[in-house]
ROGUKE-840289 format. One line per 8 residues: their letters; for each residue x, y, z of C-alpha. Coordinates in steps of 0.25 Angstrom, whole numbers, plus 5000, padded with zeros to 4 digits. Example, Ala and Ser with C-alpha at 12.3 -4.5 7.8 and 13.67 -1.06 7.14 Angstrom:
2
as = 5049,4982,5031; 5055,4996,5029
! end
This chain:
176
mpetsaes = 4999,4998,5000; 5006,5012,4996; 5009,5024,5008; 5001,5036,5007; 5006,5050,5007; 5004,5058,5019; 4999,5067,5007; 4990,5058,5003
tppvidvp = 4983,5055,5017; 4974,5065,5021; 4974,5071,5035; 4968,5064,5046; 4964,5079,5050; 4958,5084,5037; 4953,5097,5042; 4945,5100,5030
allegnaa = 4938,5088,5031; 4936,5091,5043; 4930,5105,5043; 4921,5100,5031; 4915,5090,5038; 4913,5103,5049; 4906,5108,5040; 4897,5098,5037
hmeqfhag = 4894,5097,5052; 4891,5111,5054; 4880,5110,5042; 4872,5100,5050; 4876,5104,5063; 4865,5108,5075; 4872,5105,5088; 4875,5119,5091
dlvvrprr = 4866,5121,5103; 4868,5108,5110; 4874,5110,5124; 4885,5106,5130; 4878,5097,5141; 4875,5083,5134; 4860,5080,5133; 4859,5066,5137
rlsvltcm = 4868,5070,5149; 4877,5057,5144; 4891,5057,5141; 4897,5045,5133; 4912,5038,5133; 4915,5031,5122; 4926,5027,5111; 4934,5036,5101
dsrytaqg = 4931,5026,5091; 4925,5033,5077; 4916,5021,5074; 4904,5028,5081; 4899,5040,5090; 4894,5039,5104; 4882,5048,5100; 4878,5037,5088
vlglalgd = 4881,5026,5097; 4871,5032,5107; 4862,5039,5099; 4867,5052,5106; 4864,5064,5098; 4875,5077,5098; 4874,5084,5114; 4868,5071,5121
ahiirnag = 4880,5066,5127; 4896,5070,5129; 4905,5060,5121; 4918,5055,5126; 4927,5046,5118; 4940,5040,5119; 4948,5029,5114; 4940,5016,5123
grvtddai = 4929,5027,5127; 4937,5025,5139; 4935,5031,5153; 4946,5039,5154; 4951,5050,5162; 4947,5060,5152; 4935,5052,5149; 4931,5054,5164
rslvlsah = 4934,5068,5162; 4925,5072,5151; 4914,5063,5160; 4915,5072,5171; 4916,5085,5163; 4903,5080,5156; 4897,5074,5170; 4900,5088,5177
llgtrgcv = 4899,5099,5169; 4889,5094,5157; 4880,5085,5165; 4881,5071,5159; 4878,5061,5167; 4884,5048,5161; 4891,5040,5154; 4889,5030,5142
vihhadcg = 4905,5023,5139; 4904,5016,5127; 4916,5008,5121; 4916,5000,5108; 4919,4986,5101; 4930,4988,5093; 4937,4998,5100; 4953,5000,5097
lfqvsnea = 4954,4998,5113; 4949,4986,5113; 4958,4974,5114; 4972,4982,5114; 4982,4985,5126; 4989,4997,5131; 5001,4992,5126; 4997,4991,5112
ihdrirea = 4993,5005,5110; 5005,5010,5118; 5014,5001,5108; 5006,5006,5095; 5009,5022,5101; 5022,5019,5104; 5025,5013,5090; 5018,5024,5081
tgadasgi = 5023,5037,5090; 5034,5030,5099; 5026,5036,5111; 5024,5030,5124; 5009,5030,5127; 5011,5018,5138; 5004,5030,5147; 4991,5029,5141
dflpfadl = 4981,5020,5143; 4972,5018,5133; 4964,5009,5139; 4961,4997,5129; 4951,4986,5134; 4949,4972,5131; 4933,4971,5134; 4925,4980,5128
easvredv = 4915,4981,5141; 4924,4980,5152; 4931,4994,5146; 4917,5000,5149; 4913,4994,5162; 4928,4998,5166; 4924,5014,5159; 4909,5014,5166
trlresdl = 4916,5009,5180; 4924,5020,5178; 4917,5031,5176; 4906,5025,5186; 4917,5026,5197; 4922,5040,5194; 4917,5049,5205; 4918,5060,5195
fpadyevq = 4904,5059,5190; 4892,5062,5195; 4882,5053,5204; 4872,5051,5194; 4882,5049,5181; 4878,5037,5176; 4888,5030,5166; 4886,5016,5156
gftydvrt = 4895,5008,5147; 4892,5003,5135; 4899,4996,5123; 4897,5001,5109; 4900,4988,5097; 4905,4997,5084; 4901,4987,5074; 4886,4986,5079
grlapvea = 4884,4998,5086; 4879,4992,5097; 4880,4998,5112; 4879,4989,5123; 4878,4994,5137; 4890,4988,5148; 4886,4985,5162; 4897,4990,5171
! end
């Protein structure tokens, strides 16, 4: 297979294409009057996977919920920071945690991720726990438990976990 030159490879950040997409978005934009507080008083923590949106999976509209996405949809210190601000400053009273099938963090180890980064960049990422997991439902239970046990949320704050199948679109509750 012939190599492609940098000149023939389109840029990842194609500013003209992004601005063109934004112009199309603006033509049908109707959400300028939404308030900052989510209508359904809900937050969703899920993966950054590009194959689904939390709004689509849960049947939510723009303005219904805060959506927090990170690799794996894991409860990290930064996710907790966002959820605590959402609860105390913006009135949310619950969080839905969604992990999905066929996730890039499934059945991989921190060591393998660290090695890949070292091979690609020469940098040492061994100080980062990428929170990989070997059991989808167990990872949901772990994250739900971490949120439920945190003393940073209001007493009436609810947390529910789910798994999502990216191949079928099915959402399934996970009992903690």
